C-alpha positions as a Markdown table, in Angstrom:
| # | Residue | x | y | z |
|---|---|---|---|---|
| 1 | Thr | 154.7 | -28.4 | -128.1 |
| 2 | Ala | 153.4 | -31.7 | -127.9 |
| 3 | Tyr | 155.4 | -35.2 | -127.7 |
| 4 | Glu | 154.7 | -38.6 | -128.0 |
| 5 | Ile | 156.0 | -40.9 | -125.9 |
| 6 | Arg | 155.2 | -44.9 | -125.9 |
| 7 | Asn | 156.2 | -47.7 | -123.5 |
| 8 | Cys | 158.9 | -45.9 | -121.2 |
| 9 | Asp | 161.9 | -47.6 | -119.6 |
| 10 | Trp | 162.6 | -44.5 | -117.5 |
| 11 | Ser | 165.9 | -46.6 | -116.2 |
| 12 | Ser | 167.2 | -46.3 | -119.8 |
| 13 | Asp | 165.3 | -43.2 | -121.1 |
| 14 | Val | 163.8 | -45.4 | -124.1 |
| 15 | Cys | 160.3 | -44.2 | -124.4 |
| 16 | Ser | 157.6 | -44.1 | -127.3 |
| 17 | Ser | 154.3 | -43.1 | -127.8 |
| 18 | Asp | 151.8 | -41.2 | -125.2 |
| 19 | Leu | 151.0 | -37.5 | -125.9 |
| 20 | Phe | 152.9 | -35.1 | -123.1 |
| 21 | Asn | 152.8 | -31.2 | -123.6 |
| 22 | Ala | 156.7 | -30.0 | -123.3 |
| 23 | Gly | 157.3 | -27.0 | -120.3 |
| 24 | Val | 153.9 | -28.1 | -118.5 |
| 25 | Lys | 154.8 | -27.4 | -115.2 |
| 26 | Val | 152.9 | -30.1 | -112.5 |
| 27 | Glu | 152.4 | -28.6 | -109.0 |
| 28 | Val | 152.6 | -31.4 | -106.4 |
| 29 | Ala | 150.9 | -31.1 | -103.3 |
| 30 | Ile | 152.5 | -32.7 | -99.9 |
| 31 | Leu | 150.2 | -34.4 | -97.7 |
| 32 | Glu | 151.4 | -34.9 | -94.2 |
| 33 | Lys | 149.3 | -37.5 | -92.3 |
| 34 | Arg | 149.9 | -37.0 | -88.5 |
| 35 | Glu | 149.1 | -39.0 | -85.4 |
| 36 | Met | 147.0 | -36.7 | -83.0 |
| 37 | Gln | 145.0 | -37.2 | -80.2 |
| 38 | Phe | 141.5 | -35.4 | -79.5 |
| 39 | Leu | 141.8 | -33.2 | -76.8 |
| 40 | Tyr | 138.6 | -31.5 | -76.0 |
| 41 | Lys | 136.0 | -29.5 | -78.0 |
| 42 | Asp | 135.3 | -25.5 | -77.5 |
| 43 | Thr | 133.5 | -22.7 | -79.3 |
| 44 | Thr | 136.2 | -22.5 | -82.1 |
| 45 | Gly | 136.3 | -26.0 | -82.9 |
| 46 | Phe | 138.0 | -29.5 | -81.9 |
| 47 | Val | 141.6 | -29.3 | -80.3 |
| 48 | Phe | 144.1 | -32.1 | -81.3 |
| 49 | Met | 147.5 | -32.5 | -80.0 |
| 50 | Asp | 150.4 | -33.8 | -82.4 |
| 51 | Asn | 152.0 | -36.8 | -80.7 |
| 52 | Ala | 155.2 | -36.2 | -81.9 |
| 53 | Thr | 155.6 | -32.7 | -81.3 |
| 54 | Tyr | 153.1 | -31.9 | -78.6 |
| 55 | Asp | 151.9 | -28.8 | -80.6 |
| 56 | Gln | 148.4 | -28.4 | -80.5 |
| 57 | Met | 145.8 | -27.7 | -83.5 |
| 58 | Thr | 142.3 | -26.7 | -83.4 |
| 59 | Ile | 140.0 | -28.3 | -86.3 |
| 60 | Ser | 136.7 | -27.1 | -87.5 |
| 61 | Glu | 133.5 | -28.9 | -86.8 |
| 62 | Glu | 133.3 | -29.0 | -90.8 |
| 63 | Thr | 136.6 | -30.8 | -91.4 |
| 64 | Val | 136.0 | -33.4 | -88.4 |
| 65 | Gly | 132.4 | -33.9 | -89.9 |
| 66 | Glu | 130.6 | -37.7 | -88.8 |
| 67 | Ala | 133.8 | -38.6 | -87.0 |
| 68 | Ala | 132.6 | -36.5 | -84.1 |
| 69 | Asn | 130.1 | -39.2 | -83.5 |
| 70 | Tyr | 132.7 | -41.3 | -82.6 |
| 71 | Met | 135.5 | -39.3 | -80.6 |
| 72 | Leu | 135.7 | -38.7 | -76.8 |
| 73 | Glu | 138.8 | -37.2 | -75.3 |
| 74 | Asn | 142.0 | -38.7 | -75.7 |
| 75 | Thr | 140.6 | -40.8 | -78.9 |
| 76 | Glu | 143.6 | -41.3 | -81.3 |
| 77 | Ala | 143.6 | -39.9 | -85.1 |
| 78 | Ile | 145.3 | -39.2 | -88.1 |
| 79 | Val | 144.8 | -35.7 | -89.4 |
| 80 | Ala | 145.8 | -35.0 | -92.9 |
| 81 | Val | 147.6 | -31.4 | -93.3 |
| 82 | His | 148.6 | -29.6 | -96.5 |
| 83 | Glu | 150.7 | -26.7 | -95.6 |
| 84 | Gly | 149.8 | -26.6 | -91.7 |
| 85 | Asn | 145.9 | -26.6 | -92.7 |
| 86 | Pro | 143.9 | -29.9 | -91.8 |
| 87 | Leu | 141.6 | -31.1 | -94.5 |
| 88 | Tyr | 140.4 | -34.6 | -92.9 |
| 89 | Ile | 140.9 | -37.1 | -90.0 |
| 90 | Glu | 140.6 | -40.6 | -90.0 |
| 91 | Leu | 140.1 | -42.9 | -87.0 |
| 92 | Ala | 140.3 | -46.0 | -86.3 |
| 93 | Ala | 137.7 | -48.6 | -88.0 |
| 94 | Ser | 136.3 | -49.3 | -84.9 |
| 95 | Val | 135.7 | -47.6 | -81.6 |
| 96 | Pro | 134.5 | -48.9 | -78.2 |
| 97 | Leu | 132.2 | -46.5 | -76.9 |
| 98 | Arg | 129.5 | -47.0 | -73.8 |
| 99 | Ile | 125.6 | -47.3 | -74.0 |
| 100 | Ser | 124.8 | -44.4 | -72.4 |
| 101 | Tyr | 120.7 | -45.2 | -72.6 |
| 102 | Thr | 118.6 | -48.4 | -74.3 |
| 103 | Glu | 115.8 | -49.3 | -73.0 |
| 104 | Pro | 115.8 | -52.9 | -71.3 |
| 105 | Gly | 115.6 | -55.9 | -73.2 |
| 106 | Leu | 113.3 | -58.7 | -72.9 |
| 107 | Gln | 114.3 | -62.3 | -71.0 |
| 108 | Gly | 115.4 | -64.7 | -73.3 |
| 109 | Asp | 116.4 | -62.2 | -76.1 |
| 110 | Arg | 118.9 | -63.6 | -78.6 |
| 111 | Ser | 121.3 | -61.9 | -81.2 |
| 112 | Ser | 119.4 | -62.7 | -84.3 |
| 113 | Ala | 116.3 | -61.5 | -82.3 |
| 114 | Gly | 116.1 | -58.0 | -83.8 |
| 115 | Ser | 117.4 | -54.7 | -82.6 |
| 116 | Lys | 116.5 | -51.5 | -80.6 |
| 117 | Pro | 118.0 | -48.1 | -80.5 |
| 118 | Ala | 120.9 | -47.3 | -78.0 |
| 119 | Thr | 122.4 | -43.7 | -77.5 |
| 120 | Leu | 126.0 | -44.0 | -77.3 |
| 121 | Glu | 128.1 | -42.0 | -74.5 |
| 122 | Thr | 128.9 | -39.3 | -77.5 |
| 123 | Gly | 125.0 | -38.7 | -78.4 |
| 124 | Ile | 124.7 | -40.8 | -81.3 |
| 125 | Ser | 122.1 | -43.5 | -81.6 |
| 126 | Ile | 123.1 | -46.7 | -83.0 |
| 127 | Gln | 121.0 | -49.6 | -83.6 |
| 128 | Val | 122.2 | -52.8 | -81.1 |
| 129 | Pro | 120.6 | -56.3 | -80.5 |
| 130 | Leu | 118.1 | -56.6 | -78.0 |
| 131 | Phe | 120.4 | -58.2 | -75.1 |
| 132 | Ile | 122.9 | -55.3 | -75.0 |
| 133 | Lys | 122.2 | -53.2 | -71.8 |
| 134 | Gln | 122.6 | -49.7 | -70.5 |
| 135 | Asp | 126.4 | -49.1 | -69.4 |
| 136 | Glu | 127.9 | -52.0 | -71.8 |
| 137 | Val | 130.6 | -50.9 | -73.8 |
| 138 | Val | 130.2 | -52.1 | -77.6 |
| 139 | Leu | 132.6 | -51.8 | -80.7 |
| 140 | Val | 131.4 | -49.4 | -83.4 |
| 141 | Asp | 132.1 | -48.9 | -86.9 |
| 142 | Thr | 133.5 | -45.6 | -87.3 |
| 143 | Arg | 132.7 | -45.6 | -91.2 |
| 144 | Ser | 129.0 | -47.0 | -91.1 |
| 145 | Gly | 128.2 | -46.5 | -87.7 |
| 146 | Glu | 127.0 | -50.3 | -87.4 |
| 147 | Tyr | 127.2 | -52.1 | -84.0 |
| 148 | Leu | 130.2 | -54.9 | -84.4 |
| 149 | Gly | 130.1 | -56.4 | -81.0 |
| 150 | Arg | 130.7 | -56.4 | -77.0 |
| 151 | Ala | 134.0 | -54.6 | -76.6 |
| 152 | Asn | 136.5 | -56.4 | -74.2 |
């Protein structure tokens, strides 16, 4: 049976006009977001530790996805879990990572003069300004992979 409800004031149970079906059950999924720490990667996936309970959870490479490009051991992350199964992870908006390799810049290079490729300690390659040197620590946007500046 369909009922029509309009402009509901749920505090007084006064309603009128929108269509809904009576007796339809809606299952609610409970999504937990847990603060976790990345410990290490092995052949089964990425091992995280729950910061509250110290329980460990292995998360597949597929679930971790692109976030793996910005994670070092001890990286903090939020892991979304439904019924004990990890669904996705969220990293901080930016992370500091060391430049493991880049070509040297030229004398007098300025930040607006262009960019060059640089390989980060996680293995991913990003574009950095010409003045950035190997072994410097830079901030990288975890959503776009863009260079944000030197880390302090």
